[in-house]
N, C-alpha and C positions, 0 to 999 in steps of 0.2 A: 640635205635640205632640212631646215628647221621652220616650224610654224609656231609662232607665239599667238595665243588667242585668249579672248575673254577679259583682257585688261583694259584699263583706260589709257589709250595711246595718245601721248603728248607728242605730236609730230614736230612741233615748233616750225611748221611750214604752213600752218593754217589752223583750222579748228581741231580740238581734241576729238577723238573717236571713242565713244563709249562701246565697250565690248568689241573692241577692234581686233584686227588681225595683222600680223607682220610676217611675211614669208622671206626667208633668207636662203640664198643659194650662192655657193662659191665665194663666201665672205662678203657678199653684197646684199643689199636690200632689193628683192625682186618685185615685191608687191606689198601694198599697204591699203587697208580699207576695212569696211564693215565685214565683208567676206572676201576671201581671196581663193584662187584656184590652186590647191595644194595636192600633190600626189599622195596616195595612201601610204607610201613609204616614208613620208616626211616625219621627222622627230617632232612630237607635240610637246609644247611647253604651255601648261595651263596657268595663265596669269590672273585668274579670277580673284577679284578683290585687291588687285595690285595696280600700281602705276607703271606703265611702260614708257620710258623716257630715252631720248638720245643720251649716250654716255656723256658725263660731265667733262668740261674742258676748262683747264686753268690757263689763262692767257699770259701769266707771268709767275714763274717759280724757278727754283734752282734744284729740282729733284735730280739726283744722280751726281750733282756737282759738289755737294757737301753731304757725304754719306752719313747715315744715321748711326749713332753710337761709336763713331770713330773720330779721333782728333785729327792731327796734322796729316796723317797718312791718307785720309779720305777727303781732305779739303782741297779742292781743285778749281775753285771758281774765280779767284782773283790772282792775276800775275802782277802784284803791286810793286813793281820796280820801274815801270815805264807808264806814264799816264795815257799813252796812245798805243793800243794793242788791237787794232781791228782784225789782224790776221789770226787771232785766236778763234778756234771753232769749238763750240760746245760738244760736238760729237766726239771729240778726242778726249773728253774728260768724264763722260757719263759712264757710271757703272750700273748697268741694268739689274745686277744681282743685289743691289741695295734693298733692304727690307721695305723702304719707303714705297717702292713700286707695288709690292704685294698689298700694303696697307691702302694705297691709292685705289687699287682695284676693288678692295673691300668697301671703299666709300663711294664706288660708282664712277670714279674718275678714269676715263679711258684715253684721254689725250692731254699731254702736258707740253706747254711751250716753256722751255727751260734754257738757261744759259748763264753767262758770266755775271758776277756781282757788280757792285757799284764803286769799287775802289778807284777805278780809272775813269778818266774823262771819256775815252772810247774804250769799251771793255772787250768787245768781240762779238761774234755771231751767235744769235739765238737759233734754236732749232725746235720744230714741233715733232713730237714723237708719241707713239702709243705707249701705254704703261705696261705692256706685256711683251716679253721676249727675253732671250738670252744674249742676243747679239744686237747692239744698238743700230747697226747698219740696216737691219731688217725691220726696225721699229719706226723708221723715218716717215713722217707725213710730208714735211717740207723742210729743206735745208739749203740755204739759210732762210729764216723767216723774218729776221730783223737784225739791226745793228744796235747793240747796247751803248748808250751814252749816259753820263751821270752828271748831275748838278748838285750844288749845295754842300752839306756838311761832309759827306763821305770822302770825296776826293780831296777836299781841303784838309781833313784830319789825317788821312793816310800820308799825304806828301808834306804836310807840316811836320810830322814826326821824322821825316827824312830830310827836312830842311831843304826842300827843292820845290819847284813850281809844279802844280798850282797850290798856292797857299791862300788864295783869295778867290771869290766868285769871278772877279775880273779875269784872272789868269785862266780859270776853267773855260770861260767863254772864248778867250783869245786862243787857247790851245785847240779848241774845237774848230774855230773859224780857220785857223791855219791849216788844220788837217783837211778841212773841206775845200779850201782854196787849192791846196796841193793835189787833192784828188780830182778836182775839176780840171786843173792843168794837165795832169797825167792822162786823163781820159781824152782831152782835146788832142794831145800829142799822139795817142794811139789812133785816133781818127785820122789825123794828118798823115800818119805812117802808112795808111792804106793806099794813099796816092804816092807817097814818097817814103820808101822803107828806111832811108837814112835818118828820118826824123823820129824813128821809133825810140822811145826812152828806154833806159836801162830797166830791167825788171825790178819792181818794187813790190814786195809781198803785201805790205800794208796798204798801198794804193790799189793793188789788185782786189783786195778784200772790200774796198770802198766802192768799187765800180757798180755793184747792184744797187747801192744806195743812191749814187749819183744818177743812175738811169731810172730811178723810182720803181725799181723792181721789188725792193723791200723798203720798209720805213726805218727811220731812226726810232729807237725804243728808249724814251727819255725818262730816266729816274729823276723825278722832281716832286718833292713833298710840299715845299713852301710856295706861296703865291708868286713871289718874285722869280723863283727858279722856273716855275711853269711858264711864265711870260718870256723868260730868256730862251727856253727851249722853242717856243713858238716863233720868237723873233728871228732866231738863227735859221730855223727851218724855212721861214719865209725868204730870208736873204738869199738862200741857195735854191729855192723852189724845190724843197724836198718834202716827202711825206714824213709824218711823225705821229707817234702815239704818246699820250700823256700817262705814264705809268706811276702808280701810287696816287698822285693827284689829291693828296691829303687835304689841302686847303682849297680844293676846287669849289666847294660850296660857298666860300667867301668871295669868289670872283666869277660866279656863275653867269652873271650878265655879260661879262667880257668873253668868257669861254663859249657862250652860245653863239657869238658872232663869228667864231673861228672855224667851226665845223670839224674840229678834231675829236677823235674818240678817246675815251678815258678808261683806263684799266685800274680799278680802285682797290686799294688795300695795301698791306694787311691791316684790317681794322680791329681784329680781335687780339687784344693784348694791351700792355701798359704803354704809357707815353715815355718811352725809354730815352728820348733825346728832344731837344728844344723844337726841332722841326715837326714833332708830332703833338705839339701842345693843343692843336685844334682838331685832333683825331676824333672822328665820330662816324657811327654807322648811318647817319643821316645824309652823308655825302652822295651815295647812290641815288636816293630819292630826289634830292635837289637837282642834280645834274640830269637825271632822266626826265624830270618834269619840264626841264628847259629845252628838251629835244636833243640832248647829247647822247650818242650811243655809248653805253657803258658795258663793261665786263667787271666781274668781281673776281679777285685773285687772292691767293694765300701767301705768296712770296715764300712758299715752302723752301726751307724748313722753318721759317719764322712761325707759320701756322702749318701743322701737318696737312698734307694734301687731301687726306680723307675728310677733312672738315670744311671743304669748299662749300658744300651745300648748307652747312651750319652757318657759315658767313652770309650766304644768301638769305637764309632764314632770319638772321639778326637784322639784316637790312630791311626785310619785310616788317619786322617788329618796330623798326624806326620809321616806317611810313612808305617804303617802296612797294608799289603795286606787285602783288604776288606773281602775276604772269610775266611782268617785266623782270622779276628776279629769276624766274626759270630761264628767260632769254639770256640773262647775264652770266649764266654758267653753261649755256649750250650754244645756241646759234650766234649770239653776239660775239663771244670770243672767237668763234670760227670765222666770222666775217671780218672782224677787226684784224686778225692775223693772217688772213688770206688763205684759209684752208677749208672754207665752207663748200668747196666743190666736192669734198670727201666726207666731212664730218659736221656735226652740229645740229642735224635734224634727221628725222626718220622719213626719208624720201627714196623713191626708186632710183637705183644706181649708186647710191652712196654706200660707204663702208658700213657693214653691219656691226656698229658699235652701240650697244643697247644696255641699259640698266633697268632691272625690274625691282620695284620697291614696294615693300609692305608698309603702308603709311606714307605720309607726306613729309619729306625731309625738311621742307621749308616751314612746317608747322609743328610736327610731332617729334619731341625729343627722343621718343622710344621707337622711331621708325627703324627698319632694318633693310639692308640690301639683300634681296633674295638671290639675285643672279646678276653677274656682269658678263657681257658678251663683247668680245673684241674681234673684229674681222671674221665674224661668224662663228667664233669658237667660244665655248663657255670657259671663262678663265677664273671665275669665282662663283661658288654656290654655297648658300647658307641654308642647309636643309633642317 
């Protein structure tokens, strides 16, 4: 049992608690408050002068899929020979021994939503994992958490080089629609087969992978930078009555009036870096502020390894510098990504019953360039300590 005391507890489930206490037992948060009932045998962590926050969550990255410091041997995020690969599962490509996980913990990131890249129109299944462990099977928070789809320049470029479809935005949309039509038909046939087994379709691994999407158990995770691509993602999701998150959403601030009508969540970034392609010409850290003020739920992401995962809080801080309310920025790297990705029953806030994923910080990472992570706790275990 661990008792954290004397810190500023940012529960992200209500008001901050000055000189608050958090009691941890068996990997879960047992009690939170001004004072809690802890046995004398509890290990005491004195967080005086520190912020006690939920572990940070990145709602869109590729940690473990592109290993740090390795070339082809560690690049496992894009199977760029077929534009439709929903059957691919991130869990089968993640190397938890990659140094990026250690660095993430040092930056206070305790949960990462990671998965395939954007070479394919349908790239495969994303997964939510903790950033500590030797075996990825034991790090899972939720699998699958979303189905990756991609619009715009990336699939166009990849398949133009191969002189095959899709080489245009029209083809990207058409291929996605065809996949969704086939998945809908496949699911209907499976339902019919419950009454008449002779109507059961032949097993199709791609279509099996799409079933959670069609049942709205998980959303489409739409890579879309440009305004027109964002609208295409929304259009197709509406056609099939599917859930979708708008990932990157780089030009979201240009169309905020329209996005506010749609009620979709935006996972914004990576905003720290150069405008490396035409789709990023309107890249700005003001996007989170503009979307948030319009009532759109936002999360801030790194797209790691584009931005190393440990700099997630720095990205939130730069969004604050560009006008985002500071408390909203805290939400954008804790409770909001948890809610957007459907894992808020376990992580994202310091509440009784949730996983004991906590970061203790000396200084405010959204304001202070010289802040430091004092301690990172995942599932009630101290996994990083800066003494």
